[in-house]
Each structure stands twice: as C-alpha cells, then as structure tokens.
MIKOL-274649 format. One record per residue (C-alpha): residue number from 1; y, x negated, z. Coordinates in steps of 0.02 Angstrom, whole numbers, plus 32768, in hexadecimal, padded with zeros to 4 digits. Layout:
// MIKOL-274649
[NUM; [Y; X; Z]] ...
***
This chain:
// MIKOL-274649
[1; [D49A; AE79; 9633]] [2; [D475; AE9F; 9570]] [3; [D3E5; AE65; 9514]] [4; [D3BE; AE78; 9452]] [5; [D35B; ADEB; 942F]] [6; [D2B7; ADC8; 93B6]] [7; [D2F0; ADC6; 9316]] [8; [D2F1; AD06; 92E9]] [9; [D237; AD0B; 9329]] [10; [D216; AD83; 92A0]] [11; [D270; AD3E; 922B]] [12; [D22C; AC7F; 9242]] [13; [D184; ACE8; 927C]] [14; [D175; AC85; 9308]] [15; [D0F3; AC9A; 937B]] [16; [D114; AD55; 9370]] [17; [D062; AD81; 93DC]] [18; [D0BC; AD36; 9465]] [19; [D17B; AD76; 944A]] [20; [D152; AE02; 94BE]] [21; [D11A; AD9B; 9548]] [22; [D1BC; AD28; 9526]] [23; [D228; ADD1; 9543]] [24; [D1DD; ADF1; 95D9]] [25; [D1F6; AD4C; 9636]] [26; [D2AF; AD48; 9600]] [27; [D2BF; ADF4; 9662]] [28; [D267; ADAB; 96E9]] [29; [D2DA; AD25; 96F2]] [30; [D36C; AD82; 96E8]] [31; [D345; ADFD; 976B]] [32; [D325; AD7E; 97DA]] [33; [D3C7; AD12; 97B4]] [34; [D425; ADCA; 97BC]] [35; [D3DC; AE4C; 9826]] [36; [D468; AEB9; 9824]] [37; [D473; AEC2; 9771]] [38; [D437; AF45; 96F1]] [39; [D3F0; AF07; 9676]] [40; [D3E6; AF62; 95C6]] [41; [D355; AF1C; 9541]] [42; [D377; AF52; 9493]] [43; [D2F9; AF58; 9411]] [44; [D332; AEF7; 937D]] [45; [D377; AF4C; 92EE]] [46; [D32E; AF61; 923E]] [47; [D308; AEC9; 91B5]] [48; [D302; AEFB; 9103]] [49; [D280; AE80; 90E0]] [50; [D1E1; AF04; 90E6]] [51; [D16D; AE75; 913F]] [52; [D1E9; AE4F; 91AF]] [53; [D21D; AF0E; 91D9]] [54; [D170; AF2E; 91FA]] [55; [D165; AE84; 9266]] [56; [D1F4; AEBC; 92CD]] [57; [D1B9; AF7F; 92F5]] [58; [D111; AF25; 933B]] [59; [D18B; AEBE; 93A2]] [60; [D1FE; AF4F; 93DB]] [61; [D15C; AFC5; 93FA]] [62; [D13F; AF62; 948E]] [63; [D1E2; AF47; 94EA]] [64; [D1F6; AFF3; 9539]] [65; [D13E; AFDD; 957F]] [66; [D1A5; AF35; 95B6]] [67; [D23A; AF86; 95F7]] [68; [D1C2; B011; 9662]] [69; [D17B; AF94; 96C9]] [70; [D220; AF33; 9700]] [71; [D25F; AFB5; 9775]] [72; [D2F5; B03A; 976C]] [73; [D37A; AFBD; 9757]] [74; [D32A; AF7E; 96AA]] [75; [D35E; B019; 9618]] [76; [D315; B008; 956C]] [77; [D390; B022; 94D4]] [78; [D348; B061; 942E]] [79; [D3C9; AFF5; 93B9]] [80; [D34E; AFF7; 9327]] [81; [D377; B0B6; 930D]] [82; [D437; B087; 9321]] [83; [D436; B039; 927B]] [84; [D3EF; B046; 91C0]] [85; [D3CB; AFDF; 9123]] [86; [D485; B015; 90EF]] [87; [D4D4; AFA8; 9192]] [88; [D486; AEFC; 9167]] [89; [D4FD; AE87; 910F]] [90; [D468; AE18; 90E1]] [91; [D3D7; AE63; 9106]] [92; [D3CC; AE14; 91BA]] [93; [D480; AE1C; 9207]] [94; [D4EB; AEB2; 9212]] [95; [D584; AEE8; 91B0]] [96; [D62D; AF0C; 9216]] [97; [D5ED; AFD3; 9209]] [98; [D54D; AF8B; 925D]] [99; [D57D; AF3A; 92DE]] [100; [D5F2; AFC1; 930F]] [101; [D552; B036; 9319]] [102; [D50B; AFAC; 938B]] [103; [D5AD; AFB7; 9400]] [104; [D59D; B073; 9404]] [105; [D4E1; B07F; 942F]] [106; [D512; AFF1; 94AB]] [107; [D5A8; B05F; 94F1]] [108; [D535; B0FD; 9504]] [109; [D49E; B09D; 956E]] [110; [D521; B069; 95E2]] [111; [D581; B109; 95EE]] [112; [D4D7; B14F; 9624]] [113; [D4BA; B0CC; 96AE]] [114; [D543; B106; 972B]] [115; [D59D; B06D; 976E]] [116; [D54B; AFFC; 96F9]] [117; [D5E2; AFC6; 9698]] [118; [D657; AF97; 9737]] [119; [D69C; B02D; 97A2]] [120; [D69C; B0A1; 972F]] [121; [D634; B143; 9760]] [122; [D668; B143; 981A]] [123; [D69D; B1E2; 9841]] [124; [D760; B1D8; 9885]] [125; [D7D2; B276; 98B5]] [126; [D85A; B2E9; 9874]] [127; [D8DE; B334; 98D3]] [128; [D887; B3CE; 98F6]] [129; [D901; B467; 9915]] [130; [D995; B401; 98AF]] [131; [D9D6; B3EB; 9810]] [132; [D9D2; B367; 97A2]] [133; [D9E2; B31D; 96E9]] [134; [D979; B2C5; 967B]] [135; [D9D6; B21D; 963E]] [136; [D97C; B1C8; 95A4]] [137; [D960; B10C; 95CE]] [138; [D93B; B0D2; 952E]] [139; [D9BE; B04D; 94E8]] [140; [D9FA; B0B4; 9466]] [141; [DA10; B162; 94D1]] [142; [DA51; B135; 9581]] [143; [DADC; B1BB; 9573]] [144; [DA55; B243; 952F]] [145; [DA0C; B2CE; 95B3]] [146; [D980; B330; 95A4]] [147; [D9C1; B3F2; 9567]] [148; [D97C; B488; 952D]] [149; [D9D1; B4DA; 949B]] [150; [D994; B585; 9434]] [151; [D8FB; B576; 94B0]] [152; [D8C4; B4BC; 9477]] [153; [D8EB; B41B; 94C7]] [154; [D95A; B388; 9487]] [155; [D9B8; B304; 94CC]] [156; [DA7A; B2FC; 94BA]] [157; [DAF4; B2AA; 94F1]] [158; [DB4C; B2E7; 957E]] [159; [DBF6; B2B6; 95D2]] [160; [DC76; B307; 9655]] [161; [DCC0; B345; 95C4]] [162; [DC3D; B39A; 9572]] [163; [DC44; B454; 9569]] [164; [DC0A; B4B5; 95F3]] [165; [DB66; B504; 95A8]] [166; [DB28; B444; 955F]] [167; [DB49; B416; 961F]] [168; [DADA; B4A8; 965C]] [169; [DA5E; B49E; 95DA]] [170; [DA3F; B3D9; 9616]] [171; [DA2D; B411; 96C8]] [172; [D985; B433; 970C]] [173; [D94C; B47C; 97BE]] [174; [D8BE; B431; 981C]] [175; [D820; B4B4; 9851]] [176; [D77B; B4B5; 9892]] [177; [D707; B49F; 97F9]] [178; [D6DD; B546; 97B7]] [179; [D63B; B502; 9793]] [180; [D623; B4E3; 9864]] [181; [D649; B43A; 986B]] [182; [D6D8; B39E; 982F]] [183; [D77C; B3FF; 97E7]] [184; [D7AD; B470; 9760]] [185; [D866; B460; 9729]] [186; [D8D9; B510; 9719]] [187; [D94E; B511; 96A6]] [188; [DA03; B522; 9711]] [189; [DA4C; B5A1; 9699]] [190; [D9A1; B5FE; 9672]] [191; [D94D; B62B; 9719]] [192; [D8A2; B656; 970A]] [193; [D89D; B5D6; 966D]] [194; [D840; B52F; 9678]] [195; [D82A; B49D; 9630]] [196; [D76B; B49B; 95D1]] [197; [D70E; B455; 953C]] [198; [D6BE; B4C4; 94C0]] [199; [D65B; B46A; 9413]] [200; [D6B5; B3C0; 9459]] [201; [D75E; B41D; 943F]] [202; [D7D5; B430; 94E1]] [203; [D839; B4BE; 94FF]] [204; [D868; B543; 958B]] [205; [D801; B5DC; 95A6]] [206; [D803; B66D; 9619]] [207; [D774; B66F; 96AC]] [208; [D700; B6FC; 9663]] [209; [D68E; B6D1; 96F7]] [210; [D611; B691; 967E]] [211; [D59B; B5EC; 96BC]] [212; [D5C2; B59E; 961C]] [213; [D67F; B5A3; 9621]] [214; [D67C; B580; 96DB]] [215; [D60F; B4CB; 96B4]] [216; [D685; B4A7; 9611]] [217; [D730; B4C0; 9677]] [218; [D6D4; B447; 970B]] [219; [D6FD; B395; 96FD]] [220; [D6DA; B306; 9782]] [221; [D75F; B27D; 97AA]] [222; [D71A; B1D4; 976F]] [223; [D763; B12D; 97A6]] [224; [D7AA; B0AF; 971C]] [225; [D810; B028; 970A]] [226; [D8C4; B059; 9711]] [227; [D89C; B114; 972A]] [228; [D817; B19A; 9729]] [229; [D79E; B1DB; 96A9]] [230; [D779; B293; 96C0]] [231; [D6A6; B2AE; 96A4]] [232; [D672; B35F; 9658]] [233; [D60D; B3B1; 96DD]] [234; [D579; B3EC; 9660]] [235; [D591; B35A; 95E8]] [236; [D588; B2C1; 965B]] [237; [D5AF; B227; 95F6]] [238; [D62C; B285; 9593]] [239; [D6F3; B27F; 95B4]] [240; [D794; B2C6; 9598]] [241; [D7E2; B266; 9510]] [242; [D88E; B259; 94A7]] [243; [D871; B236; 9400]] [244; [D8F3; B259; 9377]] [245; [D958; B2AE; 93E3]] [246; [D8D1; B327; 9408]] [247; [D85A; B351; 9499]] [248; [D7AA; B340; 9488]] [249; [D706; B30E; 94EE]] [250; [D6C7; B27C; 94BF]] [251; [D61A; B215; 94CC]] [252; [D61B; B16A; 94DE]] [253; [D595; B12C; 944C]] [254; [D5A2; B1D9; 9401]] [255; [D58F; B1FE; 935D]] [256; [D62A; B286; 9350]] [257; [D6E1; B255; 9328]] [258; [D720; B25A; 93BE]] [259; [D696; B1E0; 9402]] [260; [D6DB; B137; 9382]] [261; [D6D7; B0B9; 93D7]] [262; [D78F; B073; 93AD]] [263; [D808; B08B; 9449]] [264; [D783; B104; 94B0]] [265; [D78D; B0AB; 954D]] [266; [D848; B0B4; 9557]] [267; [D84C; B177; 9523]] [268; [D7DD; B1B3; 9596]] [269; [D82A; B169; 962A]] [270; [D8C6; B1C7; 967B]] [271; [D959; B1B5; 96F5]] [272; [D96D; B23C; 976F]] [273; [DA2D; B254; 9767]] [274; [DAAC; B2CF; 97C1]] [275; [DAA8; B35D; 9781]] [276; [DB24; B382; 96F8]] [277; [DB39; B44F; 9741]] [278; [DB25; B456; 97EE]] 
***
C-alpha cells in the first residue's frame, strides 16, 4: 500500500492541526484490514506557494514519527525531497517528469524492502557447477544474450549459426560465489575471469584475491516473473541490467542513467538458458 496524501488539506487549509491524527488513523485502518501488507507512507511533494509550502513542511515533519510508531511493516518515504519547483506543472501537481521522479522514489523504497513487490527478492538457485547462458527477456531483445567482448559486458543476438567466439563469450560457468556466498559467473573461454561490476559498468575481471573484486563478482539469484534477477552481493537492491546493448548494475529508483525507469523491470530479468558453448 502506497500512501501520499495531505496536499488537499494544505491547499484548502482544512483542519491542518488534526491532519497528522487523520493520517495516523488511516494507517491503523489499513494495518487492521491487511495486516500482512507493507505500507509505504510518503511526505507530500513541494508546493510552489510559500505559505502552502510552509504548511506542507510542518505536516511532513510529523510523518516520520507517526510511521515509527506503527511497526516494522510501515515505512517512511521522503517524497518531498524527490521533486523540486521545476517539477510542478501548476504549482501543485507534478509535470510528467515529476511523476517519473515520484515513480522512481516509490520503486527505490520497494526495492529496499525484500518481498514488498510480489515475490521479487526471494532467493532462488542457479545450477551450480554447470554452464549456462543468460537470455534477455525484454520484448525487444529476446534473442540477445549476455556476453563479454574486449573485457566489457554486452548483449548480442546469438543463434546456432553464430561463430564459435560469440557462442563462447555468451556462455558462463556457475561457481560458488567468490565473496563466500551466492554465485559467481566465470567466463567459459577465460577461466579465472568473472562477471563483475565496477563503477556501475559490468565487465569481466580476473580474480585478484581482493575482497572488493570478489564482492563485485558475486551475484545472488532472486525470483522474478519469467526468469531470475541477479542481485549484487555488495550492493543489495541493485541488479544486472542490459540497456542499450550494454551490461550495467542498475538500482531501481536511482539517479544514474542505467537506473532509468523505462523497461527496467524487464531489463533486469534474465532467462537461464542452455549454454551456447557446452
């Protein structure tokens, strides 16, 4: 349950002194009706008028305390900080870009609470000791597979007619995670080189024995409709993503280019396929 309300009370100057109590009562009602639900309660977005913005800030200041008293299933989301004055179409309602920023902030909040968005975040398994290929599931790209080329990660269309090098580059051996848990993906044709992220970009690197490299090269498989998501060992909530035919580490709700909403949900979902180079 996502709750973002109070703007109309502020704009209409309606009984603002009791607005926090009304919000608190609503949260209690939701918790009683759906005790298993995660409830995300947001501060209201900025308002262009200075007087209204002051009232909004006063109301927002009460929300973290309200949320803190409602138990572990209720979460605060700072939506006010997600938008600026330029994101308002009429001083009250967001522009399209403003709504996109709100969506990204909701997505980030959901990603931080495992299981809050369906079964995403539930641990699953990969065929340890076996070779696999990772096929993109985005509608545009279902013939494309994760591969390495010149040390960097990409996706490329692979078929039985593809040359041997491409088929090898698109094949990964599932091994125990170098960081001590989950999995690492070793390049089929470069033994000792593993799929890892570095400064957001995904590439292959040799295991140099350092804790950072080993953590960057460790991935945890999570369930997702139509496939699996590969979550970073050392950046929980960030996932292996293909975007513009490149492999990146993406964080839902993040601010980097690879975090853009668009087709993110599909882009971070991979089908575990038979290896192109057994």
